[in-house]
N, C-alpha and C positions, 0 to 999 in steps of 0.2 A: 503492499500500500505507501502509496507519494505521501510524504507530510507535507504539508501545508509550507509554502514559502511565504515568511513573514515579508510582510510591504514595505521596501525602503524606503529611507526617509528621507529626505532632504535637511538640506543645514535650516532655510524656513523655517518647516514644522519641525524640528528639533526643538527650535526655541521657543516655538509655540509650547511646545509638550512641558518644556523646562518651566515656565512661565505661569503653569495651569496647575502644576502641583501645589496640591492642598485648595485649589480654588474648584469653585464650579465649572465644571466643563464644557463650553461654549454651544456643543455640539444638543445639551439638554435644554439651551433657551431654545434654540433654532427649534427643538421637539415641540417643547412649546410654544412659540409662534405659527409653526405647521398646523398644532392642532386645533388653535383658534382660527383658523383662516379656512380650514378643512371644515371645521363645526360652523362656520357659516353659510359657506356657500353648499356644502352637500344639504345642509338642513335646508336653504332653498329648493334646490333641486326635488328634495322627497318630498317638501311638503305641497306640492303639482296635485300629487291624491284629492288635497281636501279642496282643492279649488273644481275638483271636476265635476261635481255636481251641480255649483252655483253656476259653469259655463254653460253645462248642459240645459239647465232648465233656463236662462235667462236669454240664449240665444237660440233654444233650437236645434243643436248639432246633435248630433248621434254620438255616440260614441267612442265609434272608431276615428271621426271625428276629431273630436277632442281629443285621442289617442293623438291622431296623428302631428297633434300639436308637437307634443312630446317628443314621438318620433324623428320629426326633422332637426326638434333642438339637439337631440342625440347625436344623429347624423352629421350637420355640423359641429357641434360638437368636440365630435371625432376628428376631424380635420383641424381644427384649432387644436385640440392636444397636441399633434405632431407639428404645427407650427412654433406653439409653447415649450414644444422638447426642443426645439433647435434653438429656439431665440433664449432656454435656460441655460443652455451648452457655451451659447456665444457670450450671453450679457450679463446670465447669471440673477439668481429669482428674485432679487429689488427691485430691480425696474421691472419682472414679467410680472408681480403682486401687485405692484400699484396701479397697473394699466389695470389688469384686472378686477383688480377693487371698485374702481370708477367706473368703467363699463357696468360694469352688475348694476350697482345702483340707477343708475341712468338709465338700464335697461327696465328694471323693474319698477322705478317712477312711470316710464311711457307704456307699460301693457297696464298701470293703472289706470287709463285714460281710452283704452280699445274700445271701441266699438263695431269691429267688422274682423271678419276671421284673420283677412289679410293683414292687419293691423298685428294680429297676433303673430301671426308667423314673422314679421319686420321684428317686433320687439323681446318676444320669447324667445322664439325658435332660431332668430339670427344672433340678435343684439345680448339675450343670456346665454347662448353658445362660445361667443365670444369672450364675454367675462368669466365663464365658470367651465368650459372647453376641456382647460387645460388643468386644471385644480390636480387630479389623480395624479397625472405626470411630473407636476411640481411640489408638490408636498412629498413623496415618496421618492424622487427622484433627490431632490434636496438632504431629505435625512438619510438615505442611502450612505450619501458623500463624507457624511461626519462618522460612519460607526463602519466597523467591522466584528470585530467582537460582539456588539451584543444588537448587531442591525435587525435582527427580527423582534429584538425588544422594543427597541428605538421604533421601528415599523408601527409594532401593534399601537404604543400607544398613539405614536399620528394616526393613524385607524381611528382609534375610539373618537374621533371626531365627528366621522361619519353618523356612528351612535347619539352622541352627545346633540347633533344640530337634528337628529330625527326625535330625540327623546324633549328638546326643548322648543323648536321650532316647529314642528307640525303643531302640536296643539298653541301654541301659541296663536298662528296664522289662523285655524279651526276654531281659536275664541275670540277672533277679532271678527271674523266673517259673520259668526254668529249673533256679535252683537253690534258689529256696523255691519259691514259688504265686504263683497271680496276687492274692488278696489281699494279701498281703505287699508286690508292686508298687505296688498302688494306696494302701496305706499311704507307702510311701515315697514317692510323688509327691505325694502330700499335705501331709509335711513339707517337700518341696521347695517348692511352692509357696507356704506362710507363709515360708518364709524369704527366697526369693529376690524374692516379686512385694512384700510389705509394705513392706519397706525402700525402693522403687523410688520409693513414692508421696512419700517424706519429699524426692523431688529434683527430682520433674516436675512440669512450671508453665505456665502456659496460654501461649502465644507471644503478638508484638505484634500480628499481624494484617496485616495490608493491609502493605506493605515487607519482612515478614520480615530476610533476612539484606542485604536494600538496605541495612538501618541501618547496616551496616558494610563496606559495598562499592558500587560502581557494578551498576546494573541488567543483565542481559544477555537478549535475546529467547530464551522458552523456551514452548514451546507447541503446538498440535498439528501446525501445518504452518507453509512460511515467509510465506503468505500471510492466516494467523488467529492467528496466536501470541500475540497481544497482544489482542488486539481486544475480548476479556470479562474480562479482567486486570483495567480499570480500575472494573468496578462489580458487585455481590453479590447475584446472585441468591438470593432465597427461593424455597423449597422447591415452592410452587405456581407458580411460575414457570420453573424447573426442569423437573419435571415436562410442561410443555407444548414445551417442545423435544425436536426428531428424536435429537439427538445424547443426550441422557440415556436413554431407552431403549435405542438403542443398545448404550451404555454397561451398563445394566443387562442386557441381555443377553448381552452377553459375557462377564459376568460371572458368568452363571447356565451359560453352558457348559462356561467355565473353569472354576468351581466341580464342576459336574457331573464332570468327567474329572480333578481333583486329588482329589477324596473316592471315587470311582469305584478311584484307584491307591491312595491313602493306606490305604483299608481290604480289597480283596481282591488284593493284589500278593502281599502274604504267603499265605496263604489259595493264593493259584494257583499260588507256587514250592512250598508244604510239597506238595502235591497228585502233586509228582513225586516226593516221597520225600526234601527237601531236610531236614534239621534244622531246628528253630523262631530258633535263633541263628545259623545262616547264612543261614536265609529273611530275617530280617531287616536284613540289612546291603545288600540292595537298597534298602532305606527310606535307606540309610546314605550312599549312592553318590547318590543323587538329591538328598539334603541335601548333600553335601559340591558336588556340580554348581551345583544353586543357589545360593551364597554370592558363587564368582566373575560369572556369567553375572547376578545382580541386580545388583550393583554396576557392572558395564561395561557393563550396558544401560543402568541409570542416566544412567551419564557422557555417553555416545553419546546418550541421550533430550534432555540437554540440551542438547545441540549440534549436532544435525542435525533434530531436531523426535519427534513421538511415534508417530507412525504405521509408518515404515517398520521401527523394531525391533519393533513392537506384530504385526505380520503377521508377521515372521519366526518368533519366537518361539510363534504361535497354529501356524502351520504344522509346525515341530520338534515340537511335542505330539502334530500328527496322524499324522505319521509314525511316532512312538515307538509310539504307540496300535494303530496296522497292521502295527507289527513285533512286539508283543508277543502277539497271536493266535500265532505260532508258535514262541514261544519252547519249548527243550524241553531244555535243559541251563542252567546257570549263568554261561558265557560270554555268551550272548544274554540271558537276564536284565541282566544287569553293563552290555550295549551297550543295551539296551534305556533302564536307567536314568542313563545318562549324558548321551543324546539328548534325558531326555523332563526332565532334571533344568535342564538348559539353557534348553529351552524353559518351562517351568513359574518358574523365575527369572526370568526374563529379561522376561516380558511383565507383573511385575504395576507396575514403576516408570512407565514411560509411561500406560499405565490409569487409574491412580492419580493421576499428576500429572494428568491429561487433565480431573480435575473440578475441581481448585482454578484450573486457567487457564481454563477455561471457566464457572465457576458463582461465583468467588471465595472466599474462606477465612471471612468472615463467619460465615455458617450452613452452614458446609461439614459439621460435626459432625452436622446435621440430615440434609443431600439424603445424605452417606458413609452415615448411616444407612438411610436410605431404599435407596439404590441396594444396599445389604448384604441386602434382600430377593430380591435375584437370586441373588448370592452362596448364601446359604442356602436357599433351594429347589432348586439346583444340587446344590449339599452333602446334602440330605437324600435329591434323587431318584436322585442317582449311585448312593450303597451300596448303598439298597435295592433300582431295579432291576437293579442287578448281580447283587443276592445273588440275587432271582428269576429271572431268566434262567438262571441257574447252577442251580438249585432245577428248574427245567421243562426244563433241554439239558442239564444235567450236565459245562457247558463256559462257558466266557466269551466266545465267539468274539464272540457277536452283541453282545454289552455293548461290548465292547472297537471295535468297528468303529462303533455307534453314539459313543461316545466322538470318534472319529474326522472324523468326520461334523460331529458339533459345533463340532469346534475349528475345521474348514474352514470353517464359516459364519461365526464369530467373527470370523476372518482379513474377511471381506467386511465384516461388521458395521464392525470398527476402520478399513477403508479409506474406509467411509460418513459417520465421525463429522468433524462440523465445527462451529467455532464458532459461536456463535448471532448472527445479524444485529442482536440490537437486545432490548430486556424485551420479553414477549408482552403 
């Protein structure tokens, strides 16, 4: 078995290492800033489900039509994620974050004034995609650059932002809609985006690259499995080299399936609960429970992944999501929906840290923004097709059963994909 090669430290990194002894490693400050950033932007994204019924009722649109707004948003967000990954590698996270925060607030402000669908496509599908599309790429790539030994743990903490955003912002948006209207809720989200994201840009910064937290601690193996943990850590793949590996496409496919199901749930589970007569604010608590369960699951699985490897935790979490989606087909009252939310939240929360950490483990961190941005295409395609196909299934059959079954099958397939992932044996 090959022993992991410790990343070589240059003089500036060594100096930084020495000056940080006895003090808080700045990587953890970056983790906190990335968490806040993802909390706000993922919270905004996942709150779309509570706007679903109000838009459907006010404008008389079908569920497929309303879903198409989110689908176009995700397709465009994928394209902007690729651009954002390139910009991140070239200019660093500070400039990228301030632009994203400014555009996000502006898009939500304009969305609060729409009267026609084409306007919603422009302000939400296009502008909000421009503002939020690169969120995942920015936070995960930036976090990975700061850490080697505790990479999955750091990414897990950052990843709790999605859960906290769901937990906090979804019920807040639902309450504002219930108390005032959907326009006021969009306006409040705009103000929140400006108030929280723009200040984050002042403290976030690019990491030292290869080495990360090894600048202040001894290395520990972390990777895909015991035999291939660090084989690729010593070299950085270009995007052209990465796409020639089987593991790249297995991760791409896993993200597609995972995202298909996540956005299916985040967009349609609230309307599904409301269809049995549950009030909107109470229906939104299902997503809050998902968010609550996501947080400890993401942190725990991240720590476990750093200790025992990536594959096992990833496979278990994929299968938990499959089981939850099968259960969702037969849910008829609130306790059943809450049980779904608990199981799904654990699986959803836990799958992310090992899969994202694999990307840095396999391909290095120097061009991670570009590689991550390209992989997000799979995520974006799943996010676009999941809500849209689910809405179409409902319009054709007047129920969600076949869509939830499809989601479960995709997560079973993703468990197989994770099992097949291996570190590349060498540069193509």
